[in-house]
Structures are given as C-alpha cells and as structure tokens.
C-alpha positions as a Markdown table, in Angstrom:
| # | Residue | x | y | z |
|---|---|---|---|---|
| 1 | Unk | -9.9 | -11.0 | 5.8 |
| 2 | Unk | -10.1 | -7.3 | 5.4 |
| 3 | Unk | -8.8 | -5.5 | 2.3 |
| 4 | Unk | -5.8 | -4.1 | 4.3 |
| 5 | Unk | -4.9 | -7.6 | 5.6 |
| 6 | Unk | -5.1 | -9.0 | 2.0 |
| 7 | Unk | -2.8 | -6.2 | 0.7 |
| 8 | Unk | -0.4 | -6.7 | 3.5 |
| 9 | Unk | -0.3 | -10.5 | 2.7 |
| 10 | Unk | 0.3 | -9.7 | -0.9 |
| 11 | Unk | 3.2 | -7.3 | 0.0 |
| 12 | Unk | 4.8 | -10.0 | 2.2 |
| 13 | Unk | 4.6 | -12.6 | -0.6 |
| 14 | Unk | 5.9 | -10.1 | -3.1 |
| 15 | Unk | 8.9 | -9.3 | -0.8 |
| 16 | Unk | 9.7 | -13.0 | -0.6 |
| 17 | Unk | 9.5 | -13.3 | -4.4 |
| 18 | Unk | 11.7 | -10.3 | -4.9 |
| 19 | Unk | 14.2 | -11.6 | -2.5 |
| 20 | Unk | 14.3 | -15.0 | -4.2 |
| 21 | Unk | 14.7 | -13.4 | -7.6 |
| 22 | Unk | 11.7 | -15.1 | -9.0 |
| 23 | Unk | 9.8 | -13.3 | -11.8 |
| 24 | Unk | 6.9 | -15.8 | -11.7 |
| 25 | Unk | 4.4 | -15.3 | -8.8 |
| 26 | Unk | 1.7 | -17.8 | -7.9 |
| 27 | Unk | -1.1 | -16.5 | -5.6 |
| 28 | Unk | -3.7 | -19.2 | -5.1 |
| 29 | Unk | -4.8 | -20.4 | -8.5 |
| 30 | Unk | -3.5 | -17.3 | -10.2 |
| 31 | Unk | -0.1 | -17.4 | -11.9 |
| 32 | Unk | 1.5 | -14.0 | -12.8 |
| 33 | Unk | 4.8 | -13.3 | -14.5 |
| 34 | Unk | 6.6 | -10.0 | -14.2 |
| 35 | Unk | 8.8 | -8.8 | -17.0 |
| 36 | Unk | 11.5 | -7.3 | -14.8 |
| 37 | Unk | 12.5 | -6.8 | -11.2 |
| 38 | Unk | 11.8 | -3.1 | -11.6 |
| 39 | Unk | 8.2 | -4.0 | -12.5 |
| 40 | Unk | 7.9 | -6.1 | -9.4 |
| 41 | Unk | 9.2 | -3.2 | -7.3 |
| 42 | Unk | 6.7 | -0.9 | -8.9 |
| 43 | Unk | 3.9 | -3.3 | -8.1 |
| 44 | Unk | 5.1 | -3.4 | -4.5 |
| 45 | Unk | 5.2 | 0.4 | -4.3 |
| 46 | Unk | 1.6 | 0.6 | -5.7 |
| 47 | Unk | 0.4 | -2.0 | -3.1 |
| 48 | Unk | 2.1 | -0.1 | -0.3 |
| 49 | Unk | 0.5 | 3.2 | -1.4 |
| 50 | Unk | -3.0 | 1.4 | -1.4 |
| 51 | Unk | -2.3 | 0.0 | 2.1 |
| 52 | Unk | -1.1 | 3.4 | 3.4 |
| 53 | Unk | -4.3 | 5.0 | 2.1 |
| 54 | Unk | -6.4 | 2.4 | 3.8 |
| 55 | Unk | -4.7 | 2.6 | 7.2 |
| 56 | Unk | -3.9 | 6.3 | 7.5 |
| 57 | Unk | -6.3 | 8.1 | 9.7 |
| 58 | Unk | -7.3 | 11.6 | 8.5 |
| 59 | Unk | -7.0 | 14.4 | 11.0 |
| 60 | Unk | -9.7 | 17.0 | 11.1 |
| 61 | Unk | -8.3 | 20.5 | 11.5 |
| 62 | Unk | -10.5 | 23.4 | 12.7 |
| 63 | Unk | -9.7 | 27.1 | 13.0 |
| 64 | Unk | -11.1 | 29.5 | 15.6 |
| 65 | Unk | -11.5 | 33.0 | 14.4 |
| 66 | Unk | -12.4 | 35.8 | 16.7 |
| 67 | Unk | -13.9 | 39.0 | 15.5 |
| 68 | Unk | -14.6 | 42.3 | 17.3 |
| 69 | Unk | -12.5 | 44.7 | 19.2 |
| 70 | Unk | -11.1 | 42.1 | 21.6 |
| 71 | Unk | -11.8 | 44.2 | 24.7 |
C-alpha cells in the first residue's frame, strides 16, 4: 500500500469515528484516544493536507521573453 493509500484509509476510518462520536480509535494494534472532537477534526485536517501534498501535481511554468527591436 502506498503512503497516499494509507493516509486515505486513515481519513476514512477517522471520518467513521467522528460520525460515531467515539473518541477512542483503534488502528490495528494501536489504540489512540483523542481529548476532544475538535482535536479529531484537526487530525483529519492534517491528514488531508498531507494527502493533498502527495497527490497534487506541480505545474511547471515557463516564460518566453523576446528582446530586440521586434522588426
């Protein structure tokens, strides 16, 4: 599984946990407890930013400059 797929799976699981109102999240053998719903939303936002950075293609921009009299 690639890093982007792993993060997407974590976001999906976190969305389900947020929807259920659970503050305790189990991911495999790891058990994590969030203090507040706002903290869970912040974690989701951070994961989404990481996923966006991994999947966004950068566009190369070039400039053409002409010098001379232009005759």
